[in-house]
C-alpha positions in Angstrom: 82.6 118.0 178.8 85.8 119.8 179.8 87.3 121.7 176.8 91.0 121.3 176.1 93.0 123.6 174.2 96.3 121.9 173.0 97.8 124.8 171.0 100.5 122.8 168.7 97.6 111.7 164.1 93.8 111.9 163.5 87.5 118.2 162.7 85.7 119.7 165.6 86.0 116.4 167.8 89.7 116.5 167.9 91.5 113.2 167.6 87.9 111.4 167.0 87.5 112.9 163.5 90.6 111.4 162.1 88.8 108.2 161.6 85.1 108.2 162.5 83.1 108.2 159.2 86.3 109.6 157.4 86.5 108.6 153.8 90.1 108.0 154.0 89.8 105.3 156.5 89.6 102.3 154.2 91.7 103.5 151.4 93.3 100.6 149.8 97.0 102.1 149.5 99.6 102.0 152.2 101.4 104.7 153.7 104.8 104.7 152.3 107.4 107.0 153.9 110.5 107.5 151.8 112.6 105.2 153.9 109.9 102.4 153.6 110.2 101.5 157.2 106.6 101.1 157.9 104.6 98.3 156.0 101.7 97.4 158.3 99.5 94.6 157.6 96.0 93.8 158.9 97.1 90.9 160.1 99.2 92.7 162.7 96.2 93.9 164.7 96.0 90.9 167.1 99.8 91.0 167.7 99.3 94.7 168.8 97.1 93.9 171.6 98.7 94.6 174.8 96.0 95.0 177.5 92.3 94.8 178.5 89.5 97.2 178.0 88.6 96.7 181.5 91.4 98.8 182.6 89.4 101.6 181.5 86.3 103.2 182.6 84.0 104.5 179.9 82.8 108.1 180.4 81.0 109.2 177.3 81.0 109.0 173.5 83.0 111.7 171.9 82.0 110.9 168.2 80.1 108.2 166.4 80.4 107.8 162.5 79.8 105.2 159.8 83.0 103.5 160.4 83.5 103.5 164.1 82.9 105.1 167.6 85.2 107.1 169.9 84.8 107.0 173.7 86.2 109.2 176.5 87.5 106.8 179.0 89.6 107.0 182.3 92.6 104.7 182.9 91.7 103.1 186.2 95.2 102.5 186.8 96.4 106.1 186.5 93.3 108.3 186.4 94.4 109.9 183.2 91.5 110.6 180.5 92.2 109.0 177.2 90.4 108.5 173.8 89.4 104.9 172.8 88.6 104.1 169.2 86.6 101.3 168.0 86.1 100.3 164.3 83.0 98.4 163.4 84.8 96.2 160.9 88.0 95.7 162.8 91.2 97.8 162.4 91.4 99.5 158.9 94.6 99.7 157.0 94.8 103.4 157.7 94.5 102.8 161.5 97.3 100.1 161.5 99.4 102.5 159.3 99.1 105.3 161.9 99.7 102.7 164.9 102.6 101.6 163.1 103.9 105.1 162.5 103.5 106.2 166.0 105.1 103.0 167.7 108.1 103.7 165.5 108.6 107.2 166.6 110.2 108.3 169.9 107.6 110.3 171.8 107.6 114.0 171.0 105.6 116.9 172.5 104.1 118.0 169.1 102.9 114.5 168.2 99.9 112.7 169.5 100.6 110.1 171.8 99.5 106.4 171.0 99.1 104.4 174.2 98.0 100.7 173.7 95.8 98.4 171.6 93.2 96.7 174.1 90.7 93.8 173.6 87.2 94.0 175.5 85.0 91.4 176.7 83.3 91.1 173.4 86.5 90.3 171.7 86.3 93.9 170.2 89.7 95.7 169.3 90.1 99.4 170.5 93.2 101.8 170.1 93.8 104.0 173.1 95.4 107.2 172.4 96.0 110.5 174.0 92.8 112.4 174.7 92.7 116.1 173.3 89.3 117.5 172.6 90.1 120.3 170.3 91.6 120.8 167.2 92.9 123.9 165.5 90.3 124.1 162.7 87.5 124.4 165.5 89.8 126.6 167.7 90.0 129.2 165.0 86.3 128.8 164.1 85.0 129.9 167.5 87.7 132.3 168.1 86.2 135.8 167.5 89.3 138.0 167.6 92.3 137.5 165.3 95.2 135.7 166.8 98.0 137.9 168.1 101.4 137.8 166.5 102.7 136.1 169.5 100.2 133.6 169.5 100.9 132.7 165.7 104.7 132.6 166.6 104.0 130.0 169.4 101.8 127.8 167.2 104.1 127.7 164.4 107.0 127.2 166.3 105.6 123.9 167.7 104.3 122.9 164.5 107.6 123.3 162.7 109.1 121.4 165.5 106.9 118.6 165.1 107.3 118.4 161.3 111.1 118.7 161.7 110.8 115.6 164.0 108.8 113.5 161.7 111.1 114.4 158.8 114.2 113.7 160.8 112.6 110.3 161.4 111.8 109.6 157.6 108.1 110.3 158.2 105.9 112.7 155.6 102.6 113.4 157.0 101.1 114.5 153.5 97.8 115.7 155.1 98.5 118.6 157.4 95.9 121.1 157.9 94.2 122.7 160.9 91.7 119.8 161.7 94.7 117.3 162.0 96.5 119.5 164.8 95.1 119.2 168.1 95.1 121.8 170.8 94.8 122.1 174.5 94.2 124.5 177.2 98.1 124.8 177.8 98.5 126.0 174.2 100.4 123.0 173.1 100.0 121.5 169.5 99.6 117.9 168.7 100.0 116.7 165.3 97.7 113.6 164.5 96.0 111.6 161.7 98.9 109.8 160.0 97.0 108.1 157.6 96.6 110.1 154.4 95.5 108.7 151.1 97.6 108.7 148.2 97.7 112.2 146.5 96.1 112.0 143.1 98.3 112.3 140.2 101.5 112.2 142.1 104.2 109.6 141.8 106.9 110.8 144.1 107.0 112.8 147.4 109.4 114.9 149.3 109.2 116.8 152.6 108.2 119.8 150.6 104.8 118.7 150.5 104.6 119.0 154.3 106.2 122.6 154.1 103.6 123.7 151.6 100.9 122.8 154.0 102.6 124.4 157.0 102.9 127.6 155.0 99.3 127.7 154.1 98.4 127.0 157.9 100.4 129.7 158.9 98.5 132.2 156.3 95.4 130.8 157.6 96.3 131.6 161.3 97.1 135.3 160.2 94.4 135.9 157.8 91.6 133.8 159.9 90.6 132.3 156.6 91.6 129.8 154.0 94.3 131.2 151.7 93.1 129.5 148.5 89.5 129.1 148.5 88.9 126.6 145.6 85.5 124.9 145.2 86.9 122.3 143.0 90.2 120.8 141.8 90.5 123.2 138.8 89.4 126.5 140.6 91.8 125.3 143.4 94.6 125.1 140.9 93.9 128.2 139.1 94.0 130.2 142.6 97.4 128.9 143.4 98.7 129.7 139.9 97.2 133.2 140.2 99.7 133.8 143.2 102.6 131.8 142.3 102.4 132.0 138.6 102.3 128.8 136.3 105.8 128.7 135.2 107.7 127.4 132.0 108.0 123.7 131.4 111.5 123.5 132.1 111.8 126.2 134.7 111.7 125.1 138.2 110.1 121.8 137.6 109.8 120.5 141.0 108.0 123.8 142.3 105.6 123.5 139.2 104.6 119.8 139.9 104.7 120.2 143.9 102.1 123.2 143.1 100.0 121.2 140.8 99.9 118.2 143.2 98.8 120.6 145.9 96.1 121.8 143.9 94.8 118.4 142.9 94.9 117.1 146.5 93.4 120.3 148.0 96.4 120.0 150.8 95.8 121.6 153.4 92.9 123.6 152.4 89.7 122.4 153.5 
């Protein structure tokens, strides 16, 4: 299989890992950006269907998990390689969430592209997405030499442009991490997996939660290792406090709560 490296929606198998066997796939909560524009419903699945699966030629299986399977396919009409996702129990709430968000956003070079929802001859619903075979986590894992400063700058510029675009359109990703950033052979980054679960113990969100993740990703690119290596929530929290300090109850309350939220959720450290 040809390896794509898109250097910046959806772990080692690129976009496939965002839903196949992912524990977040069937999370009962809905993704709620702070402008509350996106409220997908399971009943919308059929209404989203816009084409037929026979327009695509199946090439091979990219990934297979307990919840679904991802195929590498070729669009017969254009010759373009795409990724096709099938969920065994129909489209999950998280997938509908992601589709709703991507359909509501203008196309952006740093955001993975949603193409369409199709129906096959066996009445199965499949989601067609841009095909990118690698993600940033795998890219860093197999790269023996540290990234050059110029490479880190290029990646961070694209990541920040993508995050800025999301925030300007009222969307908080809330689960930015290397495995949710795809990378191709041209060095282009694509943010994917727009279906995070609700963070434990957090009542409100702001764009700062994504910026925390961006900072941790930058540190990981520079250090070639995870910044805070907590083995559990408590250890994660402790390691963050050792660097940033715990703070006084009434001093910089937002920062304190944000650090606590990041520690509890493990964002983006995996």
